C-alpha angles and dihedrals in degrees: 000000000000122000130210109246128148115257112241100240105172124082094240093046092052092044088052088052091056089045090055090048094049092045092049093048093048091047091049091048092052091050092048091047092052091048093052094044089053087056091054095255127134102215123195122232091257090052093059097037098048098058127134091248093053091044091054091047091050095047093047094050094045089051089053094048093043117174120080091343093062092038092057089047089053091050091049093051093048102039103035101040093122092050100046124081108263093246093055095043094050095048096043088051088075087073087072092060107058143319129224116282129233116259114246094257093056092044090053091052092050094050093043089054089052102041106011132259093297093054093134088070089077090067138057087207134006122185110214091199108089120237090209141357125207139165100288105023148351131242130230131188119233142155129228124226090257089060097256111147111224142179116224116208111200121193118225112250116260094013097116094047093049100051100099096044093043093053092047090051094048090046089054091052089048091053092047090053090066090231094124127053114248091236094056109106108216095160094103090050092049091049090051091046090054091050093049093047092050087054092048090052090058103084092184088062091047091052090055092048089049090052092050093050090050089055094046093051099035092110096043108092092194093074139049123198122192119236120231123240096231099192093058099038125094141156095294103024126054122190118192142155115296107231119186119230143137125247110282089238090069086075086078086080093049127094122282089249093055093046092049092048093050094048092044088056092050094047090048088053092052091051091048090050091053099043109018112025124064091228145035130211094231101190109092095184106148090229088070090071130064128187126222106201093187094055101024089230128137118227112218117211139177113034097179091108094051109125141159120283102225119228091241091053091049090048091051092055091044091055092044096048093044092053092045093051089049091051090233106153099186092045090050093050089050090050091050091052095041091050092049095245089120126030119242091233091055091047092053097043099040102029096133093051091043090050090051091051092049092047091052092046093049092047093049098044095042095054111119118255131028126344107232110215089188089068100098092178088084093059093041093051092047090050091050092049091050097043094102092047092050092052092054098086091176090072098044110131137194113216119225108288096240090053092044093055091050091047089050088061092047092049093044091052090050089049090055090049088054091050090051094042090231124184115208140169087240097167092051092047092053091043092052091048091051092048091051090047092053092044092049090052092044090239137128129202112210091193095056120093123219111262092247092064120085 
């Protein structure tokens, strides 16, 4: 449940928040270290830093700070779940649910700064209770004088100005935790994260991305995209159509047919974004999707993370998918390394284990029939095969940031399919997308097999 707490908007206030967080974590680590030493243990730094109490303290403070601090925590909880200790992963996952909301007085100041002191005159009705609260802003329901129902997305004060410092501070905490090897260079990723978050904080840009997605998907009856109200939207406030829908997770109670149809639509969208569109909405947070049971449509929300899919990223996925469909293990490993998905050092040092993982993946994904996302044995077996690779911190590798953001969307979509226990003809879907991609480019690939071959 979200709470109403003022967002620290000044530089000093946010720095103090990180100081409190660091001090609390260090204090908790000292107490944990003393406790374990008293029991005759010799704990490592990571043992005493990554405790449930420190995780709860970190999640609570990031939720209070919001902005880039909370956003990076969300990304950590979603993307690194298999690397983090279970206690930390489970508690940080609460950052995906909701942040604290602004109290009414702070909300009024933000909207008065945007529209003037008589800002309520723009609306026939404005609900001061937020519908949702996230890392960068919160959403309110309202109605215009012409009867149009709208959602009003209000950015937290100081968020845009604090992005760079917040990410640097969270990165420092991440380093201190001992989770990342000292030799791992995450500077390019942090620079790209700052760029993306600056883009997300520009609501005028998001309105334009929303408009473009509405045009791209206008003929696809499986989706509905809200339209922005341009005359009321600005850099820090975004007004758009209010479209009713239930949380996408409620699909878990729907029939298998409905779940399969919804996830097929979302995987089709991902493939279109990679190969057909000039952009991808790279934030797979489940809150960005809503489900309309009466129409079967999926409501798409939050286009702040929409960004271009670079030609080299598209080419990397094309090589990887083509090799996978052909069942060519060595070619697929080469594509993974060439595209930056796997580091060259890891490929050289752990080639036999990597080959075994790729063989298993090709065999599992290329089996005829439906791919059952409810079958957790696939993930478990892949994790077991890669256990030795994961332990070798010297070969950890950060993919190129543009590829990593795209892969985050792919992985997040698969995670939702697991949650909904979907069953999909995944090989055929990828094969069809690749055939369309080659046809659209007027190209053929003599090494690629038709999707019906195994």
